[in-house]
C-alpha positions as CSV (number, residue, x, y, z in Angstrom):
1,M,9.5,-24.3,-25.2
2,N,8.0,-21.3,-27.1
3,N,9.8,-20.3,-30.3
4,K,10.3,-16.8,-28.8
5,T,13.3,-16.7,-26.5
6,E,12.4,-15.3,-23.1
7,T,15.1,-13.3,-21.4
8,I,15.7,-12.6,-17.8
9,P,18.2,-10.3,-16.1
10,D,21.7,-11.9,-15.6
11,M,21.3,-12.8,-12.0
12,H,25.0,-13.7,-11.8
13,A,25.8,-10.0,-12.3
14,I,23.2,-8.9,-9.7
15,V,24.0,-11.3,-6.8
16,G,26.9,-9.8,-4.9
17,S,26.7,-6.3,-6.5
18,H,23.1,-5.4,-5.6
19,D,20.9,-5.4,-2.5
20,I,17.9,-7.7,-3.2
21,V,14.4,-6.8,-1.9
22,F,11.6,-9.3,-2.2
23,I,8.1,-8.0,-1.3
24,T,5.1,-10.3,-1.3
25,L,1.7,-8.5,-1.4
26,D,-0.1,-11.3,0.4
27,T,-3.5,-12.3,-1.1
28,L,-3.4,-9.6,-3.9
29,R,-5.5,-10.6,-6.9
30,Y,-4.1,-9.9,-10.4
31,D,-7.3,-8.3,-11.7
32,V,-7.6,-5.8,-8.9
33,A,-3.9,-4.9,-9.1
34,Q,-4.0,-4.4,-12.9
35,A,-7.3,-2.4,-12.8
36,L,-5.7,0.1,-10.3
37,Y,-2.6,0.4,-12.5
38,E,-4.7,1.1,-15.6
39,V,-6.6,4.0,-14.0
40,G,-3.4,5.5,-12.5
41,E,-4.1,4.7,-8.9
42,L,-0.7,3.1,-8.1
43,P,1.5,6.2,-8.4
44,V,4.4,4.5,-6.4
45,L,4.5,1.0,-7.8
46,G,3.4,2.3,-11.2
47,R,6.8,4.1,-11.5
48,F,8.5,0.8,-11.6
49,L,6.1,-1.4,-13.6
50,P,6.8,-1.9,-17.3
51,P,4.5,-0.4,-19.9
52,G,1.2,-2.2,-19.7
53,G,1.4,-2.8,-16.0
54,W,1.7,-6.0,-14.0
55,E,2.6,-9.3,-15.5
56,R,0.0,-11.9,-15.0
57,R,1.5,-15.0,-13.6
58,H,0.4,-18.3,-11.9
59,S,1.3,-18.9,-8.3
60,P,2.9,-22.2,-7.4
61,A,0.4,-22.6,-4.6
62,T,-3.0,-21.4,-3.4
63,F,-2.0,-20.3,0.1
64,T,0.9,-18.4,1.9
65,Y,2.9,-21.2,3.5
66,A,3.2,-23.4,0.4
67,A,3.7,-20.5,-2.0
68,H,6.6,-19.1,0.1
69,Q,8.3,-22.4,0.5
70,A,8.3,-22.6,-3.3
71,F,9.5,-19.0,-3.7
72,F,12.5,-19.4,-1.5
73,A,13.5,-22.5,-3.5
74,G,13.4,-20.4,-6.6
75,F,9.9,-21.2,-7.9
76,L,8.5,-17.7,-8.3
77,P,5.1,-17.3,-9.9
78,T,5.2,-18.6,-13.5
79,P,4.3,-16.5,-16.5
80,A,0.7,-17.3,-17.5
81,A,1.6,-18.5,-21.0
82,P,2.7,-21.9,-22.3
83,G,6.4,-22.6,-22.2
84,R,9.3,-23.5,-20.0
85,H,10.0,-20.1,-18.5
86,P,13.5,-19.5,-17.2
87,R,13.8,-18.7,-13.5
88,L,15.7,-15.9,-11.8
89,F,17.3,-18.2,-9.3
90,A,17.1,-21.8,-8.5
91,S,18.1,-24.4,-5.9
92,A,20.0,-26.9,-7.9
93,F,18.5,-30.3,-8.7
94,A,19.0,-32.8,-11.5
95,G,16.7,-32.5,-14.5
96,S,15.6,-28.9,-14.0
97,E,14.2,-27.6,-17.2
98,T,13.7,-24.0,-16.2
99,T,17.2,-22.8,-15.6
100,S,19.1,-20.7,-18.1
101,P,22.6,-19.2,-18.4
102,H,21.2,-16.2,-16.6
103,T,19.6,-18.1,-13.7
104,W,21.6,-17.9,-10.5
105,T,21.7,-21.5,-9.3
106,F,22.8,-22.4,-5.8
107,A,23.5,-25.6,-3.9
108,E,21.7,-24.6,-0.7
109,A,18.0,-25.6,-0.2
110,D,16.7,-22.0,0.0
111,L,17.5,-18.5,-1.3
112,P,18.1,-16.9,2.2
113,A,20.7,-19.5,3.1
114,A,22.4,-19.2,-0.3
115,L,22.7,-15.4,-0.1
116,A,23.9,-15.6,3.5
117,A,26.6,-17.9,2.4
118,R,27.8,-15.3,-0.1
119,G,28.0,-12.4,2.4
120,Y,24.4,-11.1,2.5
121,R,22.6,-10.1,5.6
122,T,19.2,-11.7,5.4
123,I,16.2,-10.0,7.0
124,C,12.6,-11.1,7.2
125,I,9.8,-8.7,8.1
126,G,6.6,-10.7,8.6
127,G,3.0,-9.9,8.1
128,V,0.5,-12.8,8.1
129,G,0.3,-15.6,10.7
130,F,2.8,-17.8,8.9
131,F,5.5,-15.3,9.9
132,N,4.3,-14.4,13.4
133,K,6.7,-16.7,15.3
134,Q,4.0,-17.5,17.9
135,T,3.7,-21.2,16.9
136,A,6.0,-23.9,15.6
137,L,4.5,-23.5,12.2
138,G,4.8,-19.7,12.4
139,T,8.6,-20.0,12.9
140,V,9.4,-22.2,9.9
141,L,9.7,-19.4,7.3
142,P,11.2,-16.7,9.5
143,N,13.9,-19.2,10.6
144,L,15.2,-19.3,7.1
145,F,16.7,-15.8,7.8
146,Q,19.5,-14.5,9.9
147,E,17.1,-12.0,11.5
148,S,13.3,-11.9,11.5
149,H,10.8,-9.5,12.9
150,W,7.0,-9.5,13.6
151,S,4.6,-7.7,15.8
152,A,0.9,-7.3,16.1
153,G,1.2,-3.9,14.6
154,M,2.5,-5.5,11.4
155,G,-0.2,-8.2,11.2
156,V,-3.5,-8.5,9.5
157,A,-5.5,-6.8,12.2
158,S,-3.5,-3.6,12.1
159,R,-4.8,-0.7,10.0
160,H,-1.3,0.7,9.6
161,S,0.6,-2.5,9.2
162,T,2.6,-1.6,6.0
163,Q,3.7,1.7,7.5
164,Q,5.1,-0.2,10.5
165,Q,6.8,-2.7,8.3
166,V,8.4,-0.1,6.1
167,K,9.6,1.9,9.1
168,L,11.3,-1.2,10.5
169,A,12.7,-2.2,7.1
170,I,14.3,1.3,6.7
171,A,15.8,1.1,10.1
172,R,17.3,-2.3,9.5
173,L,18.7,-1.2,6.1
174,Q,20.3,1.8,7.6
175,A,21.9,-0.2,10.5
176,S,24.6,-1.8,8.3
177,E,26.5,-1.3,5.0
178,Q,26.5,-5.0,4.4
179,R,24.9,-6.2,1.2
180,T,21.3,-7.1,2.2
181,F,18.5,-9.5,1.2
182,L,15.3,-7.9,2.6
183,F,12.1,-9.8,2.5
184,I,8.7,-8.3,3.5
185,N,5.4,-10.1,3.6
186,V,2.8,-7.3,3.4
187,A,-0.3,-8.3,5.4
188,A,-2.7,-5.3,4.6
189,L,-4.5,-6.9,1.7
190,H,-5.4,-10.0,3.6
191,T,-8.7,-10.4,5.3
192,P,-9.9,-8.3,7.1
193,N,-9.3,-5.5,4.6
194,R,-12.7,-3.7,5.0
195,A,-11.2,-1.1,7.3
196,Y,-9.5,0.5,4.3
197,L,-12.9,1.4,2.7
198,P,-15.0,3.7,4.9
199,G,-18.4,2.2,5.6
200,C,-17.6,-1.2,4.3
201,K,-19.2,-4.0,6.3
202,A,-17.7,-7.1,4.6
203,D,-14.5,-7.6,2.6
204,N,-15.0,-7.4,-1.1
205,P,-13.0,-6.5,-4.3
206,E,-13.4,-2.8,-3.6
207,S,-12.0,-3.0,-0.1
208,H,-9.2,-5.2,-1.5
209,A,-8.5,-2.4,-4.0
210,A,-8.6,0.2,-1.2
211,A,-6.0,-1.8,0.8
212,L,-3.7,-1.8,-2.3
213,R,-4.0,2.0,-2.6
214,Y,-2.9,2.2,1.0
215,V,0.0,-0.2,0.5
216,D,1.2,1.6,-2.6
217,G,1.6,4.9,-0.7
218,A,3.1,3.2,2.3
219,L,5.9,1.6,0.2
220,A,7.2,5.0,-1.1
221,P,9.7,5.6,1.7
222,L,11.1,2.1,1.4
223,F,11.9,2.5,-2.3
224,D,13.5,5.9,-1.5
225,A,15.6,4.3,1.2
226,C,16.7,1.5,-1.2
227,A,17.8,4.0,-3.8
228,A,19.8,6.0,-1.2
229,R,21.6,2.9,0.1
230,A,22.7,0.8,-2.9
231,P,21.7,-0.4,-6.3
232,T,18.8,-2.7,-5.7
233,F,17.1,-5.5,-7.5
234,A,13.4,-5.7,-6.4
235,I,10.8,-8.4,-6.8
236,V,7.2,-7.5,-6.0
237,C,4.4,-10.1,-6.4
238,S,1.5,-11.8,-4.8
239,D,1.7,-15.2,-3.3
240,H,-1.9,-16.0,-4.2
241,G,-5.2,-14.2,-4.8
242,S,-8.5,-14.5,-3.0
243,A,-12.1,-15.2,-4.1
244,Y,-14.9,-13.0,-3.1
245,G,-17.8,-15.2,-4.2
246,E,-16.9,-16.0,-7.7
247,D,-18.4,-19.3,-8.7
248,G,-19.4,-19.7,-5.1
249,Y,-15.8,-19.6,-3.8
250,R,-14.6,-17.4,-1.0
251,G,-11.0,-17.0,0.3
252,H,-8.1,-19.0,-0.9
253,R,-6.5,-22.5,-0.7
254,V,-8.9,-23.4,-3.6
255,A,-8.1,-24.0,-7.3
256,H,-9.8,-21.0,-8.8
257,D,-8.5,-18.4,-11.2
258,S,-9.0,-15.6,-8.7
259,V,-6.5,-17.4,-6.5
260,W,-4.1,-18.8,-9.0
261,S,-3.6,-15.6,-11.1
262,V,-1.3,-13.1,-9.4
263,P,0.5,-9.9,-10.3
264,Y,4.3,-10.0,-10.7
265,A,7.1,-7.5,-11.4
266,H,10.8,-7.3,-11.0
267,F,12.8,-4.1,-11.6
268,M,16.0,-2.2,-10.7
269,I,16.1,0.7,-8.3
270,K,19.1,2.9,-9.1
271,H,21.4,4.1,-6.4
272,T,20.9,7.9,-5.9
273,Q,23.0,8.4,-2.8
274,K,20.3,10.7,-1.4
275,A,19.9,10.6,2.3
276,V,16.4,9.3,3.4
277,P,15.1,10.0,6.9
278,L,13.1,7.4,8.8
279,P,9.4,7.8,8.1
């Protein structure tokens, strides 16, 4: 353990009193995300990031399915520095060395089930194929939630996928006053992302960055809706990165730093009680 004590929010005070929103920006690289923050091109997410921008973390896996199975058990991306870093929440098991007095530990196998057992409405809005419910494998992650949604318009081939996801998310938030756990898997950054960069013929870091600019703007109505509804604890991170030719690698599901290193942030959204119309 590092000599410096790492603190996390007291999740015991957050669970039950706050909505929880968990957004995975599928395939987003840390270096691309941080570069856009540093030049001021993330005006929406940048409002919530700490001074200095994104935290660099290591994903527990190199592709979507494995990473999300770990996330929902409480293994969010790990800070990219030596030490036993305390986790926000954790499914209980003997010998865990990364829980602290502020970690919300639950007996259930996954976070959606644990929150549902404590009165939360759990909602999944899918993006990439592991959430499309078109195959047995594509139902595993959505089936962790009380309700789940996916359409082709929210998938990797849709130029306006994040707008569609946000529109649905706001509608589902406004449908009930019940405390809510909202999960969104944002697909826009995933291949193919060249449509976000006019004239681009093949996906590359620049088209990846263009997709993130689009996502940043599209998320604005969601954060406004969260503020209007209830105090909200938000987690925004990537599940893995993607290689664009570095050291001969392309894509993900490979052990390369462009894949392991992901941007991460968690933050509070204050309750403003301001009405927010559907986008």
